[in-house]
Each structure stands twice: as C-alpha cells, then as structure tokens.
PyMOL CGO cylinders between C-alpha atoms (Angstrom):
from pymol import cmd
from pymol.cgo import CYLINDER

trace = [
    CYLINDER, -25.68, -8.52, 4.26, -22.04, -7.43, 4.05, 0.3, 1, 1, 1, 1, 1, 1,
    CYLINDER, -22.04, -7.43, 4.05, -20.76, -10.99, 5.04, 0.3, 1, 1, 1, 1, 1, 1,
    CYLINDER, -20.76, -10.99, 5.04, -22.84, -12.62, 2.29, 0.3, 1, 1, 1, 1, 1, 1,
    CYLINDER, -22.84, -12.62, 2.29, -21.55, -10.26, -0.14, 0.3, 1, 1, 1, 1, 1, 1,
    CYLINDER, -21.55, -10.26, -0.14, -18.20, -10.69, 0.74, 0.3, 1, 1, 1, 1, 1, 1,
    CYLINDER, -18.20, -10.69, 0.74, -18.53, -14.35, 0.83, 0.3, 1, 1, 1, 1, 1, 1,
    CYLINDER, -18.53, -14.35, 0.83, -20.03, -14.35, -2.56, 0.3, 1, 1, 1, 1, 1, 1,
    CYLINDER, -20.03, -14.35, -2.56, -17.28, -12.04, -4.06, 0.3, 1, 1, 1, 1, 1, 1,
    CYLINDER, -17.28, -12.04, -4.06, -14.43, -13.97, -2.58, 0.3, 1, 1, 1, 1, 1, 1,
    CYLINDER, -14.43, -13.97, -2.58, -15.63, -17.42, -3.37, 0.3, 1, 1, 1, 1, 1, 1,
    CYLINDER, -15.63, -17.42, -3.37, -17.53, -16.82, -6.80, 0.3, 1, 1, 1, 1, 1, 1,
    CYLINDER, -17.53, -16.82, -6.80, -16.22, -14.08, -8.82, 0.3, 1, 1, 1, 1, 1, 1,
    CYLINDER, -16.22, -14.08, -8.82, -12.67, -13.85, -8.43, 0.3, 1, 1, 1, 1, 1, 1,
    CYLINDER, -12.67, -13.85, -8.43, -12.80, -10.09, -9.32, 0.3, 1, 1, 1, 1, 1, 1,
    CYLINDER, -12.80, -10.09, -9.32, -11.32, -8.88, -6.13, 0.3, 1, 1, 1, 1, 1, 1,
    CYLINDER, -11.32, -8.88, -6.13, -8.01, -7.67, -4.59, 0.3, 1, 1, 1, 1, 1, 1,
    CYLINDER, -8.01, -7.67, -4.59, -7.08, -7.59, -0.99, 0.3, 1, 1, 1, 1, 1, 1,
    CYLINDER, -7.08, -7.59, -0.99, -4.73, -5.05, 0.51, 0.3, 1, 1, 1, 1, 1, 1,
    CYLINDER, -4.73, -5.05, 0.51, -3.31, -5.74, 4.08, 0.3, 1, 1, 1, 1, 1, 1,
    CYLINDER, -3.31, -5.74, 4.08, -1.13, -2.96, 5.19, 0.3, 1, 1, 1, 1, 1, 1,
    CYLINDER, -1.13, -2.96, 5.19, 1.20, -2.77, 7.58, 0.3, 1, 1, 1, 1, 1, 1,
    CYLINDER, 1.20, -2.77, 7.58, 1.04, -6.32, 9.06, 0.3, 1, 1, 1, 1, 1, 1,
    CYLINDER, 1.04, -6.32, 9.06, 3.95, -6.02, 11.41, 0.3, 1, 1, 1, 1, 1, 1,
    CYLINDER, 3.95, -6.02, 11.41, 2.12, -3.05, 13.06, 0.3, 1, 1, 1, 1, 1, 1,
    CYLINDER, 2.12, -3.05, 13.06, -0.54, -5.75, 14.76, 0.3, 1, 1, 1, 1, 1, 1,
    CYLINDER, -0.54, -5.75, 14.76, 0.72, -6.63, 18.18, 0.3, 1, 1, 1, 1, 1, 1,
    CYLINDER, 0.72, -6.63, 18.18, 2.84, -9.92, 18.08, 0.3, 1, 1, 1, 1, 1, 1,
    CYLINDER, 2.84, -9.92, 18.08, 0.22, -11.57, 19.87, 0.3, 1, 1, 1, 1, 1, 1,
    CYLINDER, 0.22, -11.57, 19.87, -2.02, -11.47, 16.78, 0.3, 1, 1, 1, 1, 1, 1,
    CYLINDER, -2.02, -11.47, 16.78, 0.80, -12.72, 14.18, 0.3, 1, 1, 1, 1, 1, 1,
    CYLINDER, 0.80, -12.72, 14.18, -0.85, -16.12, 14.10, 0.3, 1, 1, 1, 1, 1, 1,
    CYLINDER, -0.85, -16.12, 14.10, -4.35, -14.73, 13.50, 0.3, 1, 1, 1, 1, 1, 1,
    CYLINDER, -4.35, -14.73, 13.50, -3.15, -12.43, 10.66, 0.3, 1, 1, 1, 1, 1, 1,
    CYLINDER, -3.15, -12.43, 10.66, -1.50, -15.85, 9.17, 0.3, 1, 1, 1, 1, 1, 1,
    CYLINDER, -1.50, -15.85, 9.17, -4.85, -17.61, 9.72, 0.3, 1, 1, 1, 1, 1, 1,
    CYLINDER, -4.85, -17.61, 9.72, -6.74, -14.92, 7.60, 0.3, 1, 1, 1, 1, 1, 1,
    CYLINDER, -6.74, -14.92, 7.60, -4.17, -14.72, 4.99, 0.3, 1, 1, 1, 1, 1, 1,
    CYLINDER, -4.17, -14.72, 4.99, -4.46, -18.58, 4.64, 0.3, 1, 1, 1, 1, 1, 1,
    CYLINDER, -4.46, -18.58, 4.64, -8.08, -18.62, 4.39, 0.3, 1, 1, 1, 1, 1, 1,
    CYLINDER, -8.08, -18.62, 4.39, -8.11, -15.76, 1.79, 0.3, 1, 1, 1, 1, 1, 1,
    CYLINDER, -8.11, -15.76, 1.79, -5.39, -17.64, -0.30, 0.3, 1, 1, 1, 1, 1, 1,
    CYLINDER, -5.39, -17.64, -0.30, -7.90, -20.59, -0.81, 0.3, 1, 1, 1, 1, 1, 1,
    CYLINDER, -7.90, -20.59, -0.81, -10.47, -18.19, -2.26, 0.3, 1, 1, 1, 1, 1, 1,
    CYLINDER, -10.47, -18.19, -2.26, -10.90, -17.05, -5.75, 0.3, 1, 1, 1, 1, 1, 1,
    CYLINDER, -10.90, -17.05, -5.75, -9.51, -13.71, -4.75, 0.3, 1, 1, 1, 1, 1, 1,
    CYLINDER, -9.51, -13.71, -4.75, -7.38, -12.59, -7.68, 0.3, 1, 1, 1, 1, 1, 1,
    CYLINDER, -7.38, -12.59, -7.68, -4.50, -10.71, -5.67, 0.3, 1, 1, 1, 1, 1, 1,
    CYLINDER, -4.50, -10.71, -5.67, -3.79, -10.49, -2.13, 0.3, 1, 1, 1, 1, 1, 1,
    CYLINDER, -3.79, -10.49, -2.13, -0.85, -7.94, -1.29, 0.3, 1, 1, 1, 1, 1, 1,
    CYLINDER, -0.85, -7.94, -1.29, 0.41, -7.46, 2.17, 0.3, 1, 1, 1, 1, 1, 1,
    CYLINDER, 0.41, -7.46, 2.17, 3.04, -4.61, 3.33, 0.3, 1, 1, 1, 1, 1, 1,
    CYLINDER, 3.04, -4.61, 3.33, 5.10, -4.81, 6.39, 0.3, 1, 1, 1, 1, 1, 1,
    CYLINDER, 5.10, -4.81, 6.39, 8.45, -3.81, 7.75, 0.3, 1, 1, 1, 1, 1, 1,
    CYLINDER, 8.45, -3.81, 7.75, 11.34, -6.19, 7.99, 0.3, 1, 1, 1, 1, 1, 1,
    CYLINDER, 11.34, -6.19, 7.99, 10.34, -7.82, 11.25, 0.3, 1, 1, 1, 1, 1, 1,
    CYLINDER, 10.34, -7.82, 11.25, 8.06, -10.45, 9.55, 0.3, 1, 1, 1, 1, 1, 1,
    CYLINDER, 8.06, -10.45, 9.55, 9.54, -10.69, 6.24, 0.3, 1, 1, 1, 1, 1, 1,
    CYLINDER, 9.54, -10.69, 6.24, 11.11, -14.12, 6.57, 0.3, 1, 1, 1, 1, 1, 1,
    CYLINDER, 11.11, -14.12, 6.57, 7.97, -15.58, 8.42, 0.3, 1, 1, 1, 1, 1, 1,
    CYLINDER, 7.97, -15.58, 8.42, 5.64, -14.35, 5.59, 0.3, 1, 1, 1, 1, 1, 1,
    CYLINDER, 5.64, -14.35, 5.59, 7.90, -15.57, 2.63, 0.3, 1, 1, 1, 1, 1, 1,
    CYLINDER, 7.90, -15.57, 2.63, 8.44, -18.84, 4.07, 0.3, 1, 1, 1, 1, 1, 1,
    CYLINDER, 8.44, -18.84, 4.07, 4.60, -19.38, 4.93, 0.3, 1, 1, 1, 1, 1, 1,
    CYLINDER, 4.60, -19.38, 4.93, 3.42, -18.27, 1.33, 0.3, 1, 1, 1, 1, 1, 1,
    CYLINDER, 3.42, -18.27, 1.33, 6.40, -19.45, -0.54, 0.3, 1, 1, 1, 1, 1, 1,
    CYLINDER, 6.40, -19.45, -0.54, 7.00, -16.29, -2.36, 0.3, 1, 1, 1, 1, 1, 1,
    CYLINDER, 7.00, -16.29, -2.36, 9.48, -13.73, -2.54, 0.3, 1, 1, 1, 1, 1, 1,
    CYLINDER, 9.48, -13.73, -2.54, 8.57, -10.10, -1.11, 0.3, 1, 1, 1, 1, 1, 1,
    CYLINDER, 8.57, -10.10, -1.11, 9.78, -6.84, -2.87, 0.3, 1, 1, 1, 1, 1, 1,
    CYLINDER, 9.78, -6.84, -2.87, 10.53, -3.50, -1.74, 0.3, 1, 1, 1, 1, 1, 1,
    CYLINDER, 10.53, -3.50, -1.74, 8.76, -0.25, -2.08, 0.3, 1, 1, 1, 1, 1, 1,
    CYLINDER, 8.76, -0.25, -2.08, 11.00, 2.59, -1.74, 0.3, 1, 1, 1, 1, 1, 1,
    CYLINDER, 11.00, 2.59, -1.74, 9.31, 6.03, -0.70, 0.3, 1, 1, 1, 1, 1, 1,
    CYLINDER, 9.31, 6.03, -0.70, 9.58, 8.77, -3.39, 0.3, 1, 1, 1, 1, 1, 1,
    CYLINDER, 9.58, 8.77, -3.39, 12.19, 11.60, -3.32, 0.3, 1, 1, 1, 1, 1, 1,
    CYLINDER, 12.19, 11.60, -3.32, 10.83, 15.00, -3.58, 0.3, 1, 1, 1, 1, 1, 1,
    CYLINDER, 10.83, 15.00, -3.58, 11.28, 15.07, -7.24, 0.3, 1, 1, 1, 1, 1, 1,
    CYLINDER, 11.28, 15.07, -7.24, 9.26, 11.60, -7.74, 0.3, 1, 1, 1, 1, 1, 1,
    CYLINDER, 9.26, 11.60, -7.74, 6.42, 12.81, -5.60, 0.3, 1, 1, 1, 1, 1, 1,
    CYLINDER, 6.42, 12.81, -5.60, 6.06, 16.11, -7.77, 0.3, 1, 1, 1, 1, 1, 1,
    CYLINDER, 6.06, 16.11, -7.77, 6.41, 13.81, -11.07, 0.3, 1, 1, 1, 1, 1, 1,
    CYLINDER, 6.41, 13.81, -11.07, 3.86, 11.38, -9.83, 0.3, 1, 1, 1, 1, 1, 1,
    CYLINDER, 3.86, 11.38, -9.83, 1.28, 13.94, -8.67, 0.3, 1, 1, 1, 1, 1, 1,
    CYLINDER, 1.28, 13.94, -8.67, 1.72, 15.69, -12.20, 0.3, 1, 1, 1, 1, 1, 1,
    CYLINDER, 1.72, 15.69, -12.20, 1.30, 12.50, -14.08, 0.3, 1, 1, 1, 1, 1, 1,
    CYLINDER, 1.30, 12.50, -14.08, -1.50, 11.40, -12.02, 0.3, 1, 1, 1, 1, 1, 1,
    CYLINDER, -1.50, 11.40, -12.02, -3.52, 14.52, -12.31, 0.3, 1, 1, 1, 1, 1, 1,
    CYLINDER, -3.52, 14.52, -12.31, -2.91, 14.62, -16.20, 0.3, 1, 1, 1, 1, 1, 1,
    CYLINDER, -2.91, 14.62, -16.20, -4.69, 11.38, -16.46, 0.3, 1, 1, 1, 1, 1, 1,
    CYLINDER, -4.69, 11.38, -16.46, -7.61, 12.47, -14.34, 0.3, 1, 1, 1, 1, 1, 1,
    CYLINDER, -7.61, 12.47, -14.34, -7.79, 16.32, -15.53, 0.3, 1, 1, 1, 1, 1, 1,
    CYLINDER, -7.79, 16.32, -15.53, -6.29, 16.28, -18.98, 0.3, 1, 1, 1, 1, 1, 1,
    CYLINDER, -6.29, 16.28, -18.98, -7.95, 19.87, -19.79, 0.3, 1, 1, 1, 1, 1, 1,
    CYLINDER, -7.95, 19.87, -19.79, -5.72, 21.55, -17.12, 0.3, 1, 1, 1, 1, 1, 1,
    CYLINDER, -5.72, 21.55, -17.12, -2.58, 23.02, -18.40, 0.3, 1, 1, 1, 1, 1, 1,
    CYLINDER, -2.58, 23.02, -18.40, 0.56, 21.15, -17.49, 0.3, 1, 1, 1, 1, 1, 1,
    CYLINDER, 0.56, 21.15, -17.49, 2.44, 24.39, -15.94, 0.3, 1, 1, 1, 1, 1, 1,
    CYLINDER, 2.44, 24.39, -15.94, -0.67, 24.79, -13.55, 0.3, 1, 1, 1, 1, 1, 1,
    CYLINDER, -0.67, 24.79, -13.55, -0.41, 21.16, -12.37, 0.3, 1, 1, 1, 1, 1, 1,
    CYLINDER, -0.41, 21.16, -12.37, 3.25, 21.34, -11.86, 0.3, 1, 1, 1, 1, 1, 1,
    CYLINDER, 3.25, 21.34, -11.86, 3.02, 24.53, -9.89, 0.3, 1, 1, 1, 1, 1, 1,
    CYLINDER, 3.02, 24.53, -9.89, 0.18, 22.78, -7.66, 0.3, 1, 1, 1, 1, 1, 1,
    CYLINDER, 0.18, 22.78, -7.66, 2.44, 19.63, -7.35, 0.3, 1, 1, 1, 1, 1, 1,
    CYLINDER, 2.44, 19.63, -7.35, 5.35, 22.14, -6.08, 0.3, 1, 1, 1, 1, 1, 1,
    CYLINDER, 5.35, 22.14, -6.08, 3.04, 23.54, -3.57, 0.3, 1, 1, 1, 1, 1, 1,
    CYLINDER, 3.04, 23.54, -3.57, 1.53, 20.37, -2.30, 0.3, 1, 1, 1, 1, 1, 1,
    CYLINDER, 1.53, 20.37, -2.30, 5.02, 18.75, -1.69, 0.3, 1, 1, 1, 1, 1, 1,
    CYLINDER, 5.02, 18.75, -1.69, 6.07, 22.06, -0.01, 0.3, 1, 1, 1, 1, 1, 1,
    CYLINDER, 6.07, 22.06, -0.01, 3.04, 22.33, 2.19, 0.3, 1, 1, 1, 1, 1, 1,
    CYLINDER, 3.04, 22.33, 2.19, 3.24, 18.48, 3.18, 0.3, 1, 1, 1, 1, 1, 1,
    CYLINDER, 3.24, 18.48, 3.18, 7.02, 18.66, 3.98, 0.3, 1, 1, 1, 1, 1, 1,
    CYLINDER, 7.02, 18.66, 3.98, 6.26, 21.73, 6.17, 0.3, 1, 1, 1, 1, 1, 1,
    CYLINDER, 6.26, 21.73, 6.17, 2.96, 20.78, 7.95, 0.3, 1, 1, 1, 1, 1, 1,
    CYLINDER, 2.96, 20.78, 7.95, 2.81, 17.05, 7.99, 0.3, 1, 1, 1, 1, 1, 1,
    CYLINDER, 2.81, 17.05, 7.99, 4.71, 14.57, 10.04, 0.3, 1, 1, 1, 1, 1, 1,
    CYLINDER, 4.71, 14.57, 10.04, 4.10, 11.25, 11.76, 0.3, 1, 1, 1, 1, 1, 1,
    CYLINDER, 4.10, 11.25, 11.76, 5.89, 10.31, 14.85, 0.3, 1, 1, 1, 1, 1, 1,
    CYLINDER, 5.89, 10.31, 14.85, 8.52, 12.92, 14.14, 0.3, 1, 1, 1, 1, 1, 1,
    CYLINDER, 8.52, 12.92, 14.14, 9.05, 11.79, 10.69, 0.3, 1, 1, 1, 1, 1, 1,
    CYLINDER, 9.05, 11.79, 10.69, 8.17, 13.88, 7.59, 0.3, 1, 1, 1, 1, 1, 1,
    CYLINDER, 8.17, 13.88, 7.59, 5.32, 12.73, 5.62, 0.3, 1, 1, 1, 1, 1, 1,
    CYLINDER, 5.32, 12.73, 5.62, 7.47, 12.04, 2.69, 0.3, 1, 1, 1, 1, 1, 1,
    CYLINDER, 7.47, 12.04, 2.69, 10.99, 10.97, 2.14, 0.3, 1, 1, 1, 1, 1, 1,
    CYLINDER, 10.99, 10.97, 2.14, 12.10, 9.64, 5.48, 0.3, 1, 1, 1, 1, 1, 1,
    CYLINDER, 12.10, 9.64, 5.48, 9.78, 6.89, 5.56, 0.3, 1, 1, 1, 1, 1, 1,
    CYLINDER, 9.78, 6.89, 5.56, 11.35, 3.34, 5.74, 0.3, 1, 1, 1, 1, 1, 1,
    CYLINDER, 11.35, 3.34, 5.74, 10.99, 1.06, 2.87, 0.3, 1, 1, 1, 1, 1, 1,
    CYLINDER, 10.99, 1.06, 2.87, 8.14, -1.37, 2.97, 0.3, 1, 1, 1, 1, 1, 1,
    CYLINDER, 8.14, -1.37, 2.97, 8.09, -5.08, 1.66, 0.3, 1, 1, 1, 1, 1, 1,
    CYLINDER, 8.09, -5.08, 1.66, 5.17, -6.27, -0.31, 0.3, 1, 1, 1, 1, 1, 1,
    CYLINDER, 5.17, -6.27, -0.31, 4.18, -9.82, -0.78, 0.3, 1, 1, 1, 1, 1, 1,
    CYLINDER, 4.18, -9.82, -0.78, 1.44, -10.90, -3.39, 0.3, 1, 1, 1, 1, 1, 1,
]
cmd.load_cgo(trace, "trace")
C-alpha cells in the first residue's frame, strides 16, 4: 500500500517535496546508490528535492545535477532565540512576548548545557551544510 501511494504521489500529483539529509554520512560504498535514487526522483513530478551534505560530496552532486549548492550556516545563540520566539508567536499568538522570550532563553541555555553530539554542542559549533535543490 505504501509503495503504491508513494508512486502515485511522485508520478501524478507533483505536490511532494523530498529532503535527503546528510548524504555524505552514507558510507562511500553507497554513493552510487544515492545518486541513482536522486536521478530517479528527479524524473518524477516531485516539486522539490533538497539534499544536504558536508563538503565531501559537493562537487560531485553539483556536477551530476547541474546546479549550484548553497550554504546553511548554524544559528548563533541570539539567532536561535530570535527564531524560537518568532516561530512560537506564529503558532501561539495568544501567549505574551516576554513569556516566549524567557522560554527561548531557557531552552537555549538548557540545550547548550545538556545536549551535545560527538563532543560538539547541540548548536553553534556545527559545521555549515550545503544544500542542493
């Protein structure tokens, strides 16, 4: 059922966006398989395909799909707080702005204290990602 639904959406409606994150994290043994999947997807009616990766596969993907990548830089601490408050204001317009600001301050403080990945802080020290699509 899932395959049929996926095929229908990809080939009929065009109302689909696909995000493939961290392509470079896939073992180098599977690079060709990933490229094959991207080639197949690019021939469907899928409206948008976004691929994120570090620098290691940048040139190969740009050449293969004849497009330029762009860089996503991580938010600094103030950018994180600004984004959270803006997002929450859109979703919860009835909550006071000063409460949302205090909440954002606390979330960023707690995440920087308690969340890290492979020795890197959850935010701020993550290398830039490249995006194609």
